[in-house]
C-alpha positions in Angstrom: 31.8 93.9 312.2 30.9 96.5 309.5 34.1 98.3 308.5 34.2 102.1 309.0 35.2 104.7 306.5 36.2 108.3 307.0 34.7 109.4 303.7 31.5 111.4 304.0 31.2 112.3 300.3 28.3 110.8 298.4 26.5 111.2 295.1 22.8 110.4 295.0 19.9 111.5 292.8 16.3 110.5 292.4 16.5 109.8 288.7 14.8 107.6 286.2 16.3 104.3 285.2 18.2 105.8 282.2 20.1 108.2 284.4 23.6 107.6 285.9 23.7 105.0 288.7 23.9 106.6 292.1 27.2 105.8 294.0 27.0 106.3 297.8 29.7 106.1 300.4 29.2 103.8 303.4 28.9 106.2 306.4 26.1 108.4 305.0 24.3 105.4 303.6 24.4 103.6 307.0 23.3 106.7 308.8 20.4 107.3 306.4 19.1 103.7 306.6 19.4 103.7 310.4 17.3 106.9 310.5 14.7 105.3 308.4 14.3 102.3 310.7 14.5 104.4 313.8 11.6 106.4 312.4 9.5 103.2 312.2 9.8 103.1 316.0 12.8 100.8 316.4 15.1 101.6 319.4 18.4 103.2 318.1 20.4 100.1 318.9 18.0 97.9 317.0 17.7 100.3 314.1 21.5 100.2 313.9 21.6 96.4 313.8 19.3 96.3 310.8 21.0 99.2 309.0 24.5 97.8 309.5 23.4 94.4 308.3 21.8 95.7 305.1 24.7 98.0 304.2 27.3 95.2 305.0 25.4 92.9 302.5 25.8 95.6 299.8 29.5 96.0 300.7 30.0 92.3 300.3 28.3 92.3 296.9 25.1 90.7 298.1 22.8 93.5 296.9 19.9 91.0 297.1 20.1 91.2 300.9 21.1 94.9 301.1 19.2 98.1 301.2 16.8 96.7 298.4 15.0 95.2 301.5 14.3 98.7 303.0 10.9 99.1 301.3 9.9 95.6 302.2 10.7 96.1 305.9 9.2 99.6 306.2 6.0 98.3 304.6 5.8 95.4 307.0 6.2 97.8 310.0 3.3 99.8 308.7 1.0 96.8 308.2 2.0 95.2 311.5 4.0 92.3 310.1 7.1 93.7 311.9 6.8 95.2 315.4 9.9 97.4 316.0 11.1 97.2 319.6 9.2 94.0 320.4 10.7 92.1 323.4 12.9 89.0 322.7 11.9 86.2 325.1 13.6 82.8 325.7 10.6 80.5 326.0 12.2 77.0 325.9 15.4 75.0 325.8 17.8 73.7 328.3 21.5 74.3 329.3 22.9 74.2 325.8 19.8 75.2 323.8 17.1 77.8 323.6 13.9 78.7 321.8 13.7 82.4 321.2 10.4 84.2 320.6 11.2 87.3 318.6 7.6 88.5 318.8 7.7 89.8 315.2 10.7 92.2 315.8 13.1 92.7 312.9 14.7 89.5 311.7 18.2 90.9 312.0 17.5 91.8 315.7 16.2 88.3 316.5 18.8 86.3 314.6 21.6 88.4 316.2 20.3 87.7 319.6 19.8 84.0 318.7 23.5 83.7 317.8 24.6 85.6 320.8 22.8 83.1 323.0 24.2 80.2 321.0 27.8 81.6 321.5 27.1 82.0 325.2 25.9 78.4 325.6 28.8 77.1 323.5 31.3 79.0 325.7 30.0 77.0 328.7 28.9 73.7 327.2 30.9 73.4 324.0 27.8 73.7 321.8 24.9 76.1 321.6 21.8 75.6 319.5 19.0 78.2 319.2 15.8 78.3 317.2 13.4 81.2 316.8 9.7 81.8 316.4 7.9 84.8 315.1 11.0 86.2 313.5 11.1 88.6 310.6 13.3 88.1 307.5 16.9 87.8 308.8 18.8 88.8 305.6 22.3 87.4 304.8 22.7 84.4 307.0 26.4 84.2 306.7 26.6 87.3 309.0 25.5 85.2 312.0 28.1 82.5 311.4 30.7 85.3 311.3 29.6 86.3 314.8 30.7 82.8 316.0 33.9 82.9 313.9 34.9 86.1 315.6 34.7 84.2 318.9 36.9 81.3 317.6 33.9 79.1 317.1 32.2 77.5 314.0 28.8 78.9 313.2 26.1 77.1 311.3 22.7 78.7 310.3 19.8 78.0 308.1 16.3 79.4 307.6 13.0 78.6 306.0 9.9 80.6 305.1 7.0 79.3 307.1 3.7 79.1 305.3 5.1 80.5 302.1 3.1 80.0 298.9 6.4 79.1 297.4 9.3 80.7 295.5 11.1 77.5 294.5 9.8 74.5 292.6 10.8 71.0 293.9 13.0 69.0 291.6 10.8 67.9 288.7 7.9 70.2 289.8 6.3 73.0 287.7 5.0 75.1 290.6 6.7 76.8 293.6 6.4 74.9 296.8 9.4 75.9 299.0 11.3 78.9 300.1 14.9 79.6 299.0 16.0 78.1 302.4 19.6 79.3 302.6 22.3 77.5 304.5 25.6 78.7 306.0 28.7 77.3 307.6 31.4 79.8 308.8 34.7 78.7 310.3 37.5 80.9 311.6 41.0 80.6 310.3 44.3 81.7 311.9 43.7 85.1 310.1 40.7 86.7 311.8 40.1 88.8 308.8 39.7 85.8 306.5 37.1 83.4 307.8 35.7 80.6 305.6 32.2 81.9 304.9 29.9 79.4 303.0 26.5 80.9 302.4 24.1 79.9 299.7 20.4 79.5 298.9 19.2 76.0 298.1 17.6 77.5 295.0 19.8 78.4 292.0 19.6 82.0 293.3 18.2 84.0 296.1 14.9 85.8 295.5 16.5 89.1 296.2 18.8 88.6 293.2 15.7 88.3 291.0 14.4 91.5 292.6 17.7 93.3 291.9 17.6 92.1 288.2 13.9 93.3 288.0 14.9 96.8 289.4 17.9 97.0 286.9 15.7 95.9 284.0 18.0 93.0 283.0 17.3 89.4 282.2 18.4 86.5 284.4 20.8 83.7 283.2 19.2 80.6 281.6 17.9 77.9 283.9 17.1 80.2 286.8 13.4 80.4 286.4 10.3 78.8 285.1 7.1 80.8 284.4 3.6 80.2 285.7 3.1 77.5 283.0 6.3 75.7 284.0 8.3 76.9 281.0 11.9 78.2 281.2 12.1 82.0 281.3 14.8 84.6 281.8 12.4 87.4 282.7 12.6 88.4 286.4 9.0 89.6 286.5 7.8 86.0 285.8 8.7 85.1 289.4 6.1 87.5 290.8 2.2 87.3 290.5 0.8 88.5 287.2 -2.7 90.1 286.8 -4.4 86.7 287.4 -2.3 86.0 290.4 -0.2 83.2 288.8 3.5 83.2 289.3 6.6 81.3 288.2 9.3 79.7 290.3 13.0 79.5 290.9 14.6 76.2 290.4 16.6 74.3 293.0 20.4 74.5 292.6 22.1 71.6 290.9 20.7 71.7 287.3 20.4 68.0 286.2 21.2 67.0 289.8 18.8 69.6 291.3 17.4 66.9 293.6 20.4 67.8 295.9 19.3 71.4 296.3 15.7 70.2 296.7 16.6 67.6 299.3 18.7 70.1 301.3 15.8 72.6 301.2 13.5 70.0 302.7 16.1 69.1 305.4 16.2 72.8 306.3 12.4 72.8 306.7 13.0 70.2 309.4 15.6 72.2 311.3 14.3 75.7 310.9 10.6 75.1 310.6 9.5 71.9 312.3 12.1 71.9 315.1 11.5 75.6 315.9 7.7 75.3 315.8 7.7 78.2 313.3 6.0 76.1 310.7 6.9 74.8 307.2 6.3 75.8 303.6 2.7 75.2 302.6 1.4 75.3 306.2 -0.2 78.2 308.0 0.8 81.5 306.5 3.3 83.3 308.7 5.6 86.2 308.0 9.3 86.0 308.2 11.8 83.1 308.8 12.1 80.1 311.0 15.7 80.2 312.2 18.2 77.6 313.3 21.7 78.6 314.5 24.4 76.5 316.0 27.8 77.5 317.6 30.6 75.0 318.1 33.4 75.9 320.6 36.5 74.6 318.8 38.5 74.4 322.0 36.0 72.0 323.5 36.9 69.5 320.8 40.6 70.1 320.0 43.4 72.5 320.6 42.7 75.8 318.8 46.2 76.0 317.3 45.9 72.4 316.0 42.6 73.3 314.4 44.1 76.2 312.6 47.1 74.2 311.5 44.8 71.6 309.9 42.2 73.9 308.4 44.7 76.5 307.1 46.7 73.7 305.6 43.6 72.5 303.8 42.9 76.0 302.4 46.5 76.2 301.2 46.2 72.8 299.7 43.1 73.4 297.6 44.0 76.9 296.4 47.5 76.1 295.0 48.3 75.9 291.3 47.8 74.5 288.7 44.6 76.4 287.7 42.4 76.0 284.6 43.2 78.5 281.9 42.0 82.0 282.9 40.8 80.8 286.3 41.9 80.6 289.9 40.9 78.7 293.0 39.5 80.6 296.0 37.5 79.6 299.0 34.2 80.8 300.3 34.3 84.3 301.7 37.0 85.6 299.4 34.7 87.1 296.8 32.9 89.1 299.5 36.2 90.4 300.9 37.2 91.6 297.4 33.8 93.3 296.9 34.2 95.0 300.3 37.6 96.3 299.5 36.4 97.7 296.2 33.2 99.3 297.5 34.8 100.8 300.6 37.2 102.5 298.3 34.8 103.5 295.6 31.4 103.6 297.1 28.3 101.4 296.6 26.5 101.6 293.3 22.8 101.3 293.7 20.4 101.0 290.7 18.0 103.9 290.3 14.9 101.9 290.9 16.2 100.5 294.3 17.4 104.0 295.3 14.0 105.6 294.5 12.3 102.9 296.6 14.6 103.5 299.5 14.1 107.2 299.4 10.3 106.8 299.2 10.4 104.4 302.1 12.2 107.1 304.1 9.7 109.7 303.1 6.7 107.6 304.3 8.2 107.7 307.8 9.3 111.3 307.7 13.0 111.0 306.9 14.3 113.6 304.4 15.8 111.9 301.3 19.5 112.1 300.7 20.1 114.4 297.7 23.2 115.1 295.7 
């Protein structure tokens, strides 16, 4: 769930890149983003799902999957790629499984419903598996596993980009051939506020992180990108088509053992693309994500308290001292919780370019920009 805050103060300006970075508190930002998606024609409940998801991603420090996506989604509603309010239909599956046709509704709406169905099936049969077709970009996939963890279940999710021209080069390749194909496993612990949240792209970074760097006007770390000629580059713009249409590529995670990230990306094509019928990279060009979600009901396999005793014990074991100098050991999900605490207290900083894009997105659908 997206945490609430009583603060209604905010500071925003439509400024050039060299002006102070806008800092915005959670409630006004969430309301504003919801109004934008509602104005695209989305029912209020669905507009809230998208807005909550994007703002939560910013709160957790994943700006690549936060409100930076607003312009992308609004543009897609205007060109018909996203159909706000489209019905969600179960068109296949059996007792413990389902195939969900999202009919080009927002990805967050479709993936949320997919995990809800998986949780329902797992509650009855011990396991629930759902795949989607015709689903928009679903954003931060760890959010869906967290839905399962909130019900004392383990949630697994992965997505591909059917028909993509490619953002990620296969290991040893000089051209993009695959999507970033993220993967997530989320497990509850005895503390419901501290689930284990593993969520990562199979590329060295998500495309959205390149977009954020581009908007901020900063270089990327070494070994993230290659340019359209296959040469290493740190310039974010090299990922995107140049005047001739040529573009660079992200690299698979793993560096010298990048065949691991590449192999996992191809495995995700099987689960999210081929199994769902959504299509795979390099095939027919289709907007959005092929989605695979799985919920495991822990109590079907073992006593819940026994599971927590074992898994909590593991977390205590791996996070204890000694540490390397100047470092600590944490587990997946902890960095996001720290970001959330800090941003709930101090507001969310948004670079000027992203904020201008968000405001202009709102104006195109008739929503008055937030002003200082």
